A tleap script that builds the chain and sets N, CA, C and O, in Angstrom:
source leaprc.protein.ff14SB
mol = sequence {
  NMET LYS ASP TRP VAL ASP GLU LEU ILE GLU
  ARG THR MET THR LEU GLU GLY GLY TYR ILE
  ASN ASP PRO ASN ASP PRO GLY GLY GLU THR
  LYS TYR GLY ILE SER LYS ARG ALA HIE PRO
  ASN LEU ASP ILE LYS ALA LEU THR LYS PRO
  GLU ALA VAL LYS ILE TYR ARG GLU GLU TYR
  TRP ASN GLU PHE VAL ASP VAL ASN ALA PRO
  PRO ASN VAL ARG TRP LYS ILE PHE ASP MET
  ALA VAL ASN MET GLY PRO GLU THR ALA ARG
  ALA ILE TRP GLU SER VAL ARG LEU LYS ALA
  LYS ASP TRP SER THR ASP ARG ILE LEU HIE
  GLU LEU SER ALA THR GLN MET LYS HIE TYR
  VAL LYS ILE ILE LYS ARG ASN PRO VAL LEU
  GLU LYS TYR LEU SER GLY TRP THR ASN ARG
  ALA MET GLU CVAL
}
set mol.1.N position { 108.375 90.267 83.181 }
set mol.1.CA position { 108.651 88.877 83.256 }
set mol.1.C position { 108.235 88.570 84.307 }
set mol.1.O position { 108.432 89.130 85.386 }
set mol.2.N position { 107.217 87.047 83.928 }
set mol.2.CA position { 107.312 86.135 84.982 }
set mol.2.C position { 108.137 85.076 85.717 }
set mol.2.O position { 108.920 84.342 85.113 }
set mol.3.N position { 107.922 85.014 87.155 }
set mol.3.CA position { 108.783 84.034 87.956 }
set mol.3.C position { 108.339 83.341 88.147 }
set mol.3.O position { 107.164 83.301 87.782 }
set mol.4.N position { 108.990 82.081 88.973 }
set mol.4.CA position { 108.690 81.215 88.616 }
set mol.4.C position { 107.438 80.832 89.592 }
set mol.4.O position { 106.705 79.844 89.621 }
set mol.5.N position { 107.512 82.355 90.602 }
set mol.5.CA position { 106.219 82.137 91.825 }
set mol.5.C position { 105.250 82.700 91.145 }
set mol.5.O position { 104.085 82.313 91.237 }
set mol.6.N position { 105.612 83.631 90.424 }
set mol.6.CA position { 104.133 84.122 89.213 }
set mol.6.C position { 103.329 82.607 88.288 }
set mol.6.O position { 102.259 82.463 87.697 }
set mol.7.N position { 104.266 81.885 88.515 }
set mol.7.CA position { 103.765 80.493 87.442 }
set mol.7.C position { 102.485 79.545 88.986 }
set mol.7.O position { 101.406 78.954 89.017 }
set mol.8.N position { 103.741 80.039 90.116 }
set mol.8.CA position { 102.715 79.091 90.982 }
set mol.8.C position { 101.369 79.490 91.025 }
set mol.8.O position { 100.327 78.860 90.844 }
set mol.9.N position { 101.617 80.743 91.321 }
set mol.9.CA position { 100.057 81.797 91.705 }
set mol.9.C position { 99.337 81.254 90.970 }
set mol.9.O position { 98.511 80.485 91.460 }
set mol.10.N position { 99.379 81.448 89.520 }
set mol.10.CA position { 98.827 81.430 88.680 }
set mol.10.C position { 98.250 79.576 88.430 }
set mol.10.O position { 97.056 79.279 88.395 }
set mol.11.N position { 98.797 79.081 88.360 }
set mol.11.CA position { 98.297 77.350 88.951 }
set mol.11.C position { 97.506 77.668 90.035 }
set mol.11.O position { 96.439 77.070 90.172 }
set mol.12.N position { 97.800 78.389 90.714 }
set mol.12.CA position { 96.792 78.681 92.461 }
set mol.12.C position { 95.065 79.067 91.757 }
set mol.12.O position { 93.955 78.542 91.845 }
set mol.13.N position { 95.570 80.112 91.153 }
set mol.13.CA position { 94.727 80.590 90.012 }
set mol.13.C position { 93.680 80.112 89.637 }
set mol.13.O position { 92.574 80.320 90.137 }
set mol.14.N position { 93.983 79.297 88.549 }
set mol.14.CA position { 93.794 78.047 88.170 }
set mol.14.C position { 92.416 76.848 88.416 }
set mol.14.O position { 91.393 76.363 87.932 }
set mol.15.N position { 93.220 76.863 89.401 }
set mol.15.CA position { 92.739 75.549 90.683 }
set mol.15.C position { 91.450 76.477 91.341 }
set mol.15.O position { 90.539 75.682 91.571 }
set mol.16.N position { 91.012 77.968 91.754 }
set mol.16.CA position { 90.513 78.346 92.628 }
set mol.16.C position { 89.358 78.978 91.400 }
set mol.16.O position { 88.251 78.790 91.906 }
set mol.17.N position { 89.198 79.545 90.213 }
set mol.17.CA position { 88.331 80.166 89.281 }
set mol.17.C position { 88.279 81.221 88.999 }
set mol.17.O position { 89.317 81.884 89.013 }
set mol.18.N position { 87.358 81.657 88.723 }
set mol.18.CA position { 86.700 83.025 88.475 }
set mol.18.C position { 85.892 83.667 89.649 }
set mol.18.O position { 86.052 83.802 90.862 }
set mol.19.N position { 84.998 83.981 88.768 }
set mol.19.CA position { 83.975 85.147 90.040 }
set mol.19.C position { 82.628 84.072 90.824 }
set mol.19.O position { 82.170 83.176 90.115 }
set mol.20.N position { 82.245 84.191 91.829 }
set mol.20.CA position { 81.725 82.797 92.496 }
set mol.20.C position { 81.420 83.848 93.662 }
set mol.20.O position { 82.199 84.551 94.306 }
set mol.21.N position { 79.248 83.652 93.753 }
set mol.21.CA position { 78.921 84.320 95.298 }
set mol.21.C position { 77.956 83.208 95.654 }
set mol.21.O position { 76.744 83.382 95.521 }
set mol.22.N position { 78.388 82.237 96.038 }
set mol.22.CA position { 77.881 80.885 96.705 }
set mol.22.C position { 77.403 81.422 98.196 }
set mol.22.O position { 78.101 81.706 99.170 }
set mol.23.N position { 76.461 81.448 98.086 }
set mol.23.CA position { 76.028 81.765 99.776 }
set mol.23.C position { 76.227 80.785 100.456 }
set mol.23.O position { 76.529 81.125 101.600 }
set mol.24.N position { 76.205 79.606 100.304 }
set mol.24.CA position { 77.330 78.639 101.288 }
set mol.24.C position { 78.191 78.242 101.497 }
set mol.24.O position { 78.512 77.405 102.341 }
set mol.25.N position { 78.954 78.970 100.480 }
set mol.25.CA position { 80.508 79.533 100.928 }
set mol.25.C position { 81.404 79.872 102.219 }
set mol.25.O position { 81.573 80.982 102.724 }
set mol.26.N position { 81.758 79.049 102.491 }
set mol.26.CA position { 82.305 80.069 104.121 }
set mol.26.C position { 83.301 81.364 103.156 }
set mol.26.O position { 83.448 82.547 103.460 }
set mol.27.N position { 83.665 80.884 102.376 }
set mol.27.CA position { 84.427 82.437 102.213 }
set mol.27.C position { 83.593 83.587 101.640 }
set mol.27.O position { 83.941 84.729 101.341 }
set mol.28.N position { 82.480 83.023 101.570 }
set mol.28.CA position { 81.421 84.729 100.704 }
set mol.28.C position { 81.850 84.888 99.330 }
set mol.28.O position { 82.394 83.995 98.681 }
set mol.29.N position { 81.544 86.246 98.835 }
set mol.29.CA position { 82.204 86.407 97.638 }
set mol.29.C position { 83.480 86.428 97.203 }
set mol.29.O position { 84.382 87.219 97.480 }
set mol.30.N position { 83.468 84.872 96.036 }
set mol.30.CA position { 85.252 85.100 95.661 }
set mol.30.C position { 84.878 84.890 94.330 }
set mol.30.O position { 83.873 84.515 93.726 }
set mol.31.N position { 86.844 85.520 93.879 }
set mol.31.CA position { 87.257 85.880 92.733 }
set mol.31.C position { 88.834 85.632 92.541 }
set mol.31.O position { 89.768 86.328 92.941 }
set mol.32.N position { 88.854 84.265 91.708 }
set mol.32.CA position { 90.670 83.873 92.110 }
set mol.32.C position { 91.094 83.068 92.691 }
set mol.32.O position { 92.014 82.280 92.473 }
set mol.33.N position { 89.905 83.333 94.137 }
set mol.33.CA position { 91.120 82.455 95.782 }
set mol.33.C position { 90.593 83.601 96.722 }
set mol.33.O position { 90.359 83.308 97.895 }
set mol.34.N position { 90.352 85.133 96.201 }
set mol.34.CA position { 90.572 85.925 97.088 }
set mol.34.C position { 89.029 86.214 97.248 }
set mol.34.O position { 88.168 86.526 96.426 }
set mol.35.N position { 89.001 86.007 98.531 }
set mol.35.CA position { 87.324 86.076 99.136 }
set mol.35.C position { 86.609 87.242 99.955 }
set mol.35.O position { 87.200 87.623 100.965 }
set mol.36.N position { 86.065 87.513 99.807 }
set mol.36.CA position { 85.357 88.730 100.663 }
set mol.36.C position { 85.177 88.699 101.896 }
set mol.36.O position { 84.777 89.733 102.431 }
set mol.37.N position { 85.397 87.618 102.635 }
set mol.37.CA position { 85.540 87.140 104.385 }
set mol.37.C position { 87.110 88.324 104.846 }
set mol.37.O position { 87.364 89.210 105.661 }
set mol.38.N position { 88.002 87.375 103.379 }
set mol.38.CA position { 89.617 88.132 103.968 }
set mol.38.C position { 89.817 88.642 103.191 }
set mol.38.O position { 90.834 88.439 102.526 }
set mol.39.N position { 88.726 89.765 102.843 }
set mol.39.CA position { 88.672 91.079 102.227 }
set mol.39.C position { 87.983 92.143 102.224 }
set mol.39.O position { 88.190 92.913 101.286 }
set mol.40.N position { 87.061 92.484 103.152 }
set mol.40.CA position { 86.227 93.126 103.197 }
set mol.40.C position { 85.820 94.133 102.595 }
set mol.40.O position { 84.735 94.424 102.092 }
set mol.41.N position { 86.784 94.648 102.687 }
set mol.41.CA position { 86.691 96.147 101.936 }
set mol.41.C position { 86.989 96.394 100.167 }
set mol.41.O position { 86.819 97.442 99.544 }
set mol.42.N position { 87.395 95.299 99.730 }
set mol.42.CA position { 87.437 94.905 98.220 }
set mol.42.C position { 86.120 94.817 96.805 }
set mol.42.O position { 85.016 94.290 96.667 }
set mol.43.N position { 86.744 95.394 96.239 }
set mol.43.CA position { 85.220 94.908 95.686 }
set mol.43.C position { 85.908 93.480 94.543 }
set mol.43.O position { 86.725 93.456 93.623 }
set mol.44.N position { 85.138 92.550 95.160 }
set mol.44.CA position { 85.043 91.012 94.529 }
set mol.44.C position { 85.090 91.047 93.443 }
set mol.44.O position { 86.125 90.599 92.951 }
set mol.45.N position { 83.954 91.620 92.435 }
set mol.45.CA position { 83.088 91.201 91.656 }
set mol.45.C position { 84.665 92.069 90.450 }
set mol.45.O position { 85.220 91.526 89.495 }
set mol.46.N position { 84.902 93.284 90.948 }
set mol.46.CA position { 86.083 93.780 90.187 }
set mol.46.C position { 87.070 93.784 90.212 }
set mol.46.O position { 87.805 94.663 89.761 }
set mol.47.N position { 87.380 92.778 90.759 }
set mol.47.CA position { 89.699 92.221 91.261 }
set mol.47.C position { 89.691 91.947 89.787 }
set mol.47.O position { 88.835 91.301 89.183 }
set mol.48.N position { 90.465 92.367 89.424 }
set mol.48.CA position { 91.482 92.069 88.249 }
set mol.48.C position { 92.804 90.900 88.813 }
set mol.48.O position { 93.052 90.697 90.001 }
set mol.49.N position { 93.369 90.383 87.899 }
set mol.49.CA position { 93.909 89.270 87.592 }
set mol.49.C position { 95.214 89.932 88.176 }
set mol.49.O position { 95.669 89.424 89.202 }
set mol.50.N position { 95.812 90.932 87.667 }
set mol.50.CA position { 97.460 91.608 88.398 }
set mol.50.C position { 96.750 91.898 90.129 }
set mol.50.O position { 97.346 91.366 91.066 }
set mol.51.N position { 95.694 92.611 90.372 }
set mol.51.CA position { 95.231 92.944 91.702 }
set mol.51.C position { 95.566 91.716 92.433 }
set mol.51.O position { 96.350 91.909 93.362 }
set mol.52.N position { 95.092 90.226 92.223 }
set mol.52.CA position { 94.821 89.050 92.451 }
set mol.52.C position { 96.314 88.707 92.800 }
set mol.52.O position { 96.639 88.489 93.968 }
set mol.53.N position { 97.179 88.665 91.810 }
set mol.53.CA position { 98.235 88.459 91.999 }
set mol.53.C position { 99.254 88.955 93.260 }
set mol.53.O position { 100.044 88.333 93.970 }
set mol.54.N position { 98.812 90.508 93.188 }
set mol.54.CA position { 99.786 91.308 93.701 }
set mol.54.C position { 99.178 90.236 95.642 }
set mol.54.O position { 99.884 89.725 96.510 }
set mol.55.N position { 97.830 90.340 95.531 }
set mol.55.CA position { 97.549 90.404 97.029 }
set mol.55.C position { 98.198 88.546 97.469 }
set mol.55.O position { 98.776 88.162 98.486 }
set mol.56.N position { 97.911 88.005 96.602 }
set mol.56.CA position { 98.490 86.533 96.276 }
set mol.56.C position { 100.357 86.183 97.219 }
set mol.56.O position { 100.844 85.368 98.002 }
set mol.57.N position { 100.781 87.454 96.432 }
set mol.57.CA position { 102.016 87.413 97.014 }
set mol.57.C position { 102.424 88.203 97.572 }
set mol.57.O position { 103.615 88.037 97.834 }
set mol.58.N position { 101.968 89.135 97.952 }
set mol.58.CA position { 102.160 90.295 99.479 }
set mol.58.C position { 101.793 89.117 100.681 }
set mol.58.O position { 102.668 88.565 101.348 }
set mol.59.N position { 100.184 88.823 100.833 }
set mol.59.CA position { 99.727 88.049 101.539 }
set mol.59.C position { 99.662 86.954 101.637 }
set mol.59.O position { 98.926 86.548 102.537 }
set mol.60.N position { 100.285 86.070 100.896 }
set mol.60.CA position { 100.112 84.681 101.160 }
set mol.60.C position { 101.469 84.197 100.877 }
set mol.60.O position { 102.136 84.070 101.904 }
set mol.61.N position { 102.078 83.887 99.780 }
set mol.61.CA position { 104.121 83.848 99.401 }
set mol.61.C position { 104.895 84.681 100.045 }
set mol.61.O position { 106.007 84.239 100.336 }
set mol.62.N position { 104.636 85.796 100.369 }
set mol.62.CA position { 105.618 87.013 101.210 }
set mol.62.C position { 105.493 86.149 102.261 }
set mol.62.O position { 106.398 85.388 102.604 }
set mol.63.N position { 103.664 86.271 103.171 }
set mol.63.CA position { 104.192 85.951 104.594 }
set mol.63.C position { 104.154 84.950 105.184 }
set mol.63.O position { 104.202 84.771 106.401 }
set mol.64.N position { 104.034 83.971 104.065 }
set mol.64.CA position { 103.582 82.826 105.116 }
set mol.64.C position { 104.442 81.886 104.704 }
set mol.64.O position { 105.035 81.354 105.643 }
set mol.65.N position { 104.863 81.298 103.120 }
set mol.65.CA position { 105.292 80.638 102.622 }
set mol.65.C position { 107.025 80.266 103.618 }
set mol.65.O position { 107.824 81.169 103.862 }
set mol.66.N position { 107.250 78.810 104.029 }
set mol.66.CA position { 108.598 78.547 104.623 }
set mol.66.C position { 109.452 78.537 103.137 }
set mol.66.O position { 109.290 77.848 102.130 }
set mol.67.N position { 109.840 78.963 103.266 }
set mol.67.CA position { 110.879 79.499 102.119 }
set mol.67.C position { 112.470 78.098 102.382 }
set mol.67.O position { 113.393 78.164 101.571 }
set mol.68.N position { 112.514 77.341 103.178 }
set mol.68.CA position { 113.425 76.429 103.739 }
set mol.68.C position { 112.857 75.111 102.702 }
set mol.68.O position { 113.413 74.225 102.054 }
set mol.69.N position { 111.023 75.656 103.023 }
set mol.69.CA position { 110.603 73.996 102.088 }
set mol.69.C position { 111.193 73.622 100.911 }
set mol.69.O position { 111.872 74.423 100.268 }
set mol.70.N position { 110.914 71.903 100.372 }
set mol.70.CA position { 111.341 71.771 98.475 }
set mol.70.C position { 110.240 72.414 98.348 }
set mol.70.O position { 109.156 72.421 98.931 }
set mol.71.N position { 111.026 73.321 96.898 }
set mol.71.CA position { 109.877 73.975 96.023 }
set mol.71.C position { 108.178 73.774 96.009 }
set mol.71.O position { 107.183 74.487 96.140 }
set mol.72.N position { 108.473 72.457 95.786 }
set mol.72.CA position { 106.979 71.390 95.685 }
set mol.72.C position { 106.059 71.700 96.973 }
set mol.72.O position { 104.846 71.898 97.053 }
set mol.73.N position { 107.296 71.665 98.167 }
set mol.73.CA position { 106.234 72.105 99.077 }
set mol.73.C position { 105.509 73.139 99.155 }
set mol.73.O position { 104.346 73.468 99.386 }
set mol.74.N position { 106.801 73.699 98.824 }
set mol.74.CA position { 105.960 74.826 99.009 }
set mol.74.C position { 104.839 76.102 98.288 }
set mol.74.O position { 104.310 77.173 98.586 }
set mol.75.N position { 104.953 74.936 96.953 }
set mol.75.CA position { 103.445 75.432 96.508 }
set mol.75.C position { 102.691 75.257 97.230 }
set mol.75.O position { 102.160 76.253 97.721 }
set mol.76.N position { 102.256 73.931 97.663 }
set mol.76.CA position { 101.455 72.891 98.375 }
set mol.76.C position { 101.299 74.284 99.479 }
set mol.76.O position { 100.605 75.171 98.981 }
set mol.77.N position { 101.760 74.558 100.690 }
set mol.77.CA position { 101.430 75.218 101.547 }
set mol.77.C position { 100.905 76.336 101.233 }
set mol.77.O position { 100.132 76.928 101.987 }
set mol.78.N position { 101.276 76.791 100.017 }
set mol.78.CA position { 101.085 78.310 99.529 }
set mol.78.C position { 99.184 78.230 99.104 }
set mol.78.O position { 98.233 78.893 99.517 }
set mol.79.N position { 99.296 77.013 98.043 }
set mol.79.CA position { 98.164 76.462 97.945 }
set mol.79.C position { 96.958 76.689 98.839 }
set mol.79.O position { 95.956 77.399 98.758 }
set mol.80.N position { 97.438 75.809 99.731 }
set mol.80.CA position { 96.614 75.466 101.292 }
set mol.80.C position { 96.274 76.567 101.492 }
set mol.80.O position { 95.144 76.843 101.088 }
set mol.81.N position { 97.017 77.590 102.139 }
set mol.81.CA position { 96.717 78.967 102.347 }
set mol.81.C position { 95.785 79.944 101.758 }
set mol.81.O position { 95.024 80.629 102.440 }
set mol.82.N position { 95.836 79.975 100.941 }
set mol.82.CA position { 95.010 80.319 100.116 }
set mol.82.C position { 93.879 79.489 99.477 }
set mol.82.O position { 93.262 80.309 98.797 }
set mol.83.N position { 93.288 78.279 99.344 }
set mol.83.CA position { 92.181 77.836 99.741 }
set mol.83.C position { 91.444 77.525 101.086 }
set mol.83.O position { 90.238 77.361 101.275 }
set mol.84.N position { 92.571 77.485 102.042 }
set mol.84.CA position { 92.008 77.190 103.353 }
set mol.84.C position { 92.329 78.298 104.545 }
set mol.84.O position { 92.246 78.100 105.757 }
set mol.85.N position { 92.576 79.071 104.115 }
set mol.85.CA position { 93.391 80.709 105.154 }
set mol.85.C position { 94.658 80.124 105.794 }
set mol.85.O position { 94.883 79.014 106.276 }
set mol.86.N position { 95.250 80.984 105.679 }
set mol.86.CA position { 96.985 81.148 106.211 }
set mol.86.C position { 96.739 80.370 107.321 }
set mol.86.O position { 97.304 79.287 107.165 }
set mol.87.N position { 95.934 80.449 108.762 }
set mol.87.CA position { 96.193 79.623 109.929 }
set mol.87.C position { 95.922 78.163 110.012 }
set mol.87.O position { 96.354 77.447 110.915 }
set mol.88.N position { 95.207 77.773 109.052 }
set mol.88.CA position { 94.883 76.201 109.195 }
set mol.88.C position { 95.934 75.917 108.465 }
set mol.88.O position { 96.647 74.982 108.829 }
set mol.89.N position { 96.272 76.685 107.234 }
set mol.89.CA position { 97.527 75.889 106.386 }
set mol.89.C position { 98.811 75.862 107.082 }
set mol.89.O position { 99.549 74.968 106.668 }
set mol.90.N position { 99.510 76.913 108.449 }
set mol.90.CA position { 100.201 77.236 108.657 }
set mol.90.C position { 99.931 75.679 110.071 }
set mol.90.O position { 101.015 75.107 110.179 }
set mol.91.N position { 99.239 75.257 110.670 }
set mol.91.CA position { 99.131 74.933 111.299 }
set mol.91.C position { 99.421 72.670 110.833 }
set mol.91.O position { 99.920 71.689 111.385 }
set mol.92.N position { 98.701 73.005 109.540 }
set mol.92.CA position { 98.686 71.435 108.742 }
set mol.92.C position { 100.535 71.424 108.601 }
set mol.92.O position { 101.165 70.369 108.525 }
set mol.93.N position { 100.922 72.238 108.592 }
set mol.93.CA position { 102.351 72.511 107.815 }
set mol.93.C position { 103.250 71.865 108.902 }
set mol.93.O position { 103.883 70.809 108.873 }
set mol.94.N position { 103.062 73.245 110.321 }
set mol.94.CA position { 103.938 72.655 110.966 }
set mol.94.C position { 103.249 71.133 111.469 }
set mol.94.O position { 103.990 70.160 111.333 }
set mol.95.N position { 102.322 70.972 111.852 }
set mol.95.CA position { 101.893 69.385 112.194 }
set mol.95.C position { 103.020 68.415 111.330 }
set mol.95.O position { 103.992 67.871 111.855 }
set mol.96.N position { 102.703 68.344 110.079 }
set mol.96.CA position { 103.430 67.649 109.150 }
set mol.96.C position { 105.385 68.099 109.230 }
set mol.96.O position { 106.258 67.247 109.067 }
set mol.97.N position { 105.586 69.154 109.429 }
set mol.97.CA position { 106.776 69.399 109.176 }
set mol.97.C position { 107.917 69.091 110.701 }
set mol.97.O position { 109.068 69.457 110.938 }
set mol.98.N position { 107.094 68.406 111.347 }
set mol.98.CA position { 107.345 67.858 112.848 }
set mol.98.C position { 107.732 66.674 113.076 }
set mol.98.O position { 108.488 66.206 113.927 }
set mol.99.N position { 107.098 66.187 112.169 }
set mol.99.CA position { 107.215 64.537 112.080 }
set mol.99.C position { 107.928 64.010 111.035 }
set mol.99.O position { 108.011 62.800 110.824 }
set mol.100.N position { 108.710 65.295 110.034 }
set mol.100.CA position { 109.025 64.890 108.501 }
set mol.100.C position { 110.947 65.406 108.327 }
set mol.100.O position { 111.379 65.958 107.316 }
set mol.101.N position { 111.723 65.090 109.427 }
set mol.101.CA position { 113.027 65.495 109.046 }
set mol.101.C position { 113.854 64.693 108.363 }
set mol.101.O position { 114.969 64.917 107.892 }
set mol.102.N position { 112.990 63.457 108.362 }
set mol.102.CA position { 113.967 62.281 107.272 }
set mol.102.C position { 113.386 61.672 106.119 }
set mol.102.O position { 113.649 60.626 105.526 }
set mol.103.N position { 112.198 62.925 105.867 }
set mol.103.CA position { 111.381 62.215 104.944 }
set mol.103.C position { 111.636 62.949 103.317 }
set mol.103.O position { 112.147 64.056 103.151 }
set mol.104.N position { 111.249 62.231 102.448 }
set mol.104.CA position { 111.194 63.085 101.119 }
set mol.104.C position { 110.256 63.743 100.827 }
set mol.104.O position { 109.264 63.862 101.546 }
set mol.105.N position { 110.415 64.292 99.702 }
set mol.105.CA position { 109.851 65.097 99.527 }
set mol.105.C position { 108.496 64.455 99.058 }
set mol.105.O position { 107.497 65.171 99.133 }
set mol.106.N position { 108.378 63.288 98.623 }
set mol.106.CA position { 107.242 62.822 97.726 }
set mol.106.C position { 106.194 62.742 98.782 }
set mol.106.O position { 105.015 63.085 98.694 }
set mol.107.N position { 107.098 62.011 100.225 }
set mol.107.CA position { 106.148 61.573 101.129 }
set mol.107.C position { 105.818 62.587 102.189 }
set mol.107.O position { 105.106 62.018 103.016 }
set mol.108.N position { 106.072 64.134 102.607 }
set mol.108.CA position { 106.411 65.204 103.008 }
set mol.108.C position { 104.621 65.629 102.341 }
set mol.108.O position { 103.701 65.801 103.140 }
set mol.109.N position { 104.402 65.743 100.747 }
set mol.109.CA position { 103.672 65.997 99.993 }
set mol.109.C position { 102.449 65.390 100.490 }
set mol.109.O position { 101.507 66.077 100.885 }
set mol.110.N position { 102.435 63.650 100.475 }
set mol.110.CA position { 101.569 62.813 100.405 }
set mol.110.C position { 100.557 63.093 102.241 }
set mol.110.O position { 99.474 63.420 102.727 }
set mol.111.N position { 101.280 62.866 102.413 }
set mol.111.CA position { 101.351 63.569 105.016 }
set mol.111.C position { 100.563 65.377 104.331 }
set mol.111.O position { 99.506 65.707 104.870 }
set mol.112.N position { 100.912 65.955 103.676 }
set mol.112.CA position { 100.086 67.586 103.905 }
set mol.112.C position { 98.729 66.963 103.032 }
set mol.112.O position { 97.820 66.760 103.837 }
set mol.113.N position { 98.324 66.599 101.613 }
set mol.113.CA position { 97.705 66.078 101.230 }
set mol.113.C position { 96.351 65.203 101.846 }
set mol.113.O position { 95.177 65.525 101.665 }
set mol.114.N position { 96.811 64.075 102.579 }
set mol.114.CA position { 96.700 62.997 103.649 }
set mol.114.C position { 95.191 64.721 104.321 }
set mol.114.O position { 94.001 65.024 104.235 }
set mol.115.N position { 96.487 65.210 104.894 }
set mol.115.CA position { 95.879 66.170 106.318 }
set mol.115.C position { 94.853 66.759 106.009 }
set mol.115.O position { 93.896 66.916 106.767 }
set mol.116.N position { 94.942 67.216 104.677 }
set mol.116.CA position { 94.400 68.551 103.940 }
set mol.116.C position { 93.300 67.990 103.672 }
set mol.116.O position { 92.274 68.664 103.768 }
set mol.117.N position { 93.221 66.479 103.228 }
set mol.117.CA position { 91.491 65.989 103.097 }
set mol.117.C position { 91.112 65.621 104.417 }
set mol.117.O position { 89.907 65.373 104.463 }
set mol.118.N position { 91.674 65.498 105.468 }
set mol.118.CA position { 91.233 65.475 106.656 }
set mol.118.C position { 90.375 66.803 106.968 }
set mol.118.O position { 89.154 66.821 107.121 }
set mol.119.N position { 91.044 67.659 107.019 }
set mol.119.CA position { 90.574 68.888 107.283 }
set mol.119.C position { 89.009 69.121 106.737 }
set mol.119.O position { 88.264 69.709 107.521 }
set mol.120.N position { 88.350 68.620 105.193 }
set mol.120.CA position { 88.076 69.015 104.079 }
set mol.120.C position { 86.619 67.994 105.449 }
set mol.120.O position { 85.699 68.473 106.112 }
set mol.121.N position { 86.994 66.901 105.339 }
set mol.121.CA position { 86.122 65.984 105.563 }
set mol.121.C position { 85.465 66.771 106.782 }
set mol.121.O position { 84.243 66.920 106.810 }
set mol.122.N position { 86.408 67.350 107.945 }
set mol.122.CA position { 86.081 68.077 109.231 }
set mol.122.C position { 85.137 69.060 108.914 }
set mol.122.O position { 84.324 69.397 109.774 }
set mol.123.N position { 85.131 69.381 108.209 }
set mol.123.CA position { 84.453 70.983 107.530 }
set mol.123.C position { 82.994 70.424 106.734 }
set mol.123.O position { 82.018 71.100 106.407 }
set mol.124.N position { 83.166 69.331 106.601 }
set mol.124.CA position { 81.818 68.612 105.779 }
set mol.124.C position { 81.234 67.836 106.745 }
set mol.124.O position { 80.043 67.627 106.516 }
set mol.125.N position { 81.632 67.371 107.678 }
set mol.125.CA position { 80.781 67.092 109.185 }
set mol.125.C position { 80.451 67.829 110.043 }
set mol.125.O position { 79.728 67.576 111.007 }
set mol.126.N position { 81.110 69.105 109.680 }
set mol.126.CA position { 80.433 70.240 110.909 }
set mol.126.C position { 79.608 70.524 110.131 }
set mol.126.O position { 78.614 70.682 110.841 }
set mol.127.N position { 79.101 70.845 108.349 }
set mol.127.CA position { 78.329 71.863 107.761 }
set mol.127.C position { 78.236 70.711 106.476 }
set mol.127.O position { 79.147 70.598 105.656 }
set mol.128.N position { 76.852 69.794 106.440 }
set mol.128.CA position { 77.315 68.890 105.151 }
set mol.128.C position { 76.708 69.717 104.090 }
set mol.128.O position { 76.558 69.217 102.975 }
set mol.129.N position { 76.210 71.376 104.410 }
set mol.129.CA position { 75.767 71.179 102.449 }
set mol.129.C position { 76.655 71.559 101.883 }
set mol.129.O position { 76.407 72.018 100.768 }
set mol.130.N position { 78.127 71.560 102.358 }
set mol.130.CA position { 79.316 71.805 102.076 }
set mol.130.C position { 80.004 70.206 101.451 }
set mol.130.O position { 81.201 69.959 101.304 }
set mol.131.N position { 79.068 69.466 101.218 }
set mol.131.CA position { 79.343 68.240 100.870 }
set mol.131.C position { 79.732 68.504 99.534 }
set mol.131.O position { 80.836 68.120 99.148 }
set mol.132.N position { 78.953 69.118 98.775 }
set mol.132.CA position { 78.780 69.644 97.226 }
set mol.132.C position { 80.627 70.303 96.560 }
set mol.132.O position { 81.019 70.285 95.393 }
set mol.133.N position { 81.365 70.791 97.762 }
set mol.133.CA position { 82.871 70.902 97.073 }
set mol.133.C position { 83.571 69.669 97.182 }
set mol.133.O position { 84.457 69.537 96.337 }
set mol.134.N position { 83.443 68.843 97.886 }
set mol.134.CA position { 84.173 67.489 97.968 }
set mol.134.C position { 84.882 66.886 97.188 }
set mol.134.O position { 86.091 66.654 97.192 }
set mol.135.N position { 83.763 66.534 96.236 }
set mol.135.CA position { 85.198 66.334 94.539 }
set mol.135.C position { 86.072 67.434 94.118 }
set mol.135.O position { 87.285 67.325 93.940 }
set mol.136.N position { 85.340 68.560 93.962 }
set mol.136.CA position { 86.736 70.493 93.939 }
set mol.136.C position { 87.891 69.743 94.887 }
set mol.136.O position { 88.825 69.110 94.394 }
set mol.137.N position { 87.686 69.908 96.301 }
set mol.137.CA position { 88.662 69.950 97.439 }
set mol.137.C position { 89.523 68.257 97.117 }
set mol.137.O position { 90.751 68.212 97.188 }
set mol.138.N position { 88.847 67.205 96.837 }
set mol.138.CA position { 89.510 66.466 96.579 }
set mol.138.C position { 90.838 66.166 95.505 }
set mol.138.O position { 91.953 65.645 95.501 }
set mol.139.N position { 90.166 66.670 94.878 }
set mol.139.CA position { 91.130 66.942 93.535 }
set mol.139.C position { 92.445 67.992 94.401 }
set mol.139.O position { 93.551 67.706 94.859 }
set mol.140.N position { 91.807 69.032 94.339 }
set mol.140.CA position { 92.784 69.796 94.922 }
set mol.140.C position { 93.958 69.600 95.946 }
set mol.140.O position { 95.070 70.123 96.024 }
set mol.141.N position { 93.134 68.405 96.905 }
set mol.141.CA position { 93.796 67.969 98.031 }
set mol.141.C position { 95.265 67.105 97.610 }
set mol.141.O position { 96.409 67.089 98.063 }
set mol.142.N position { 94.473 66.346 96.380 }
set mol.142.CA position { 95.928 65.346 95.685 }
set mol.142.C position { 96.577 66.154 94.108 }
set mol.142.O position { 96.879 65.473 93.128 }
set mol.143.N position { 96.694 67.648 94.139 }
set mol.143.CA position { 97.304 68.328 92.798 }
set mol.143.C position { 98.999 68.563 94.414 }
set mol.143.O position { 99.309 68.866 95.566 }
set mol.144.N position { 99.323 68.192 93.352 }
set mol.144.CA position { 100.999 68.248 93.584 }
set mol.144.C position { 101.943 68.816 93.041 }
set mol.144.O position { 103.089 68.647 93.460 }
savepdb mol mol.pdb
quit
């Protein structure tokens, strides 16, 4: 039986899509958002959905998500960790969390999305070939 975390993981997996091996992608070979760069010993192409869910739960949700954050914010932090890497997502969350003491959940989500977009713009400025991902990244950042 699926719990609500599994549903959130599936939401992120849908955003990530299936198998991709784009030489311009900094993550390298990727399936369901699980990258060869982060998992060099994993056969990415043969990765199954249940294996990806296990990785998401163990390495991203259990190890990273702030359980004190509101549920929608937890998913946003988790999704950023998968898409941008845990350290980048952690830095963004910490910068927003420190400012957000009396903010509504909507304001927190807005700030997370805006900061996420700024990060994507920095990536593209450093490596313009990645501009092809801007539309998808923008949709991702606006997803709450």
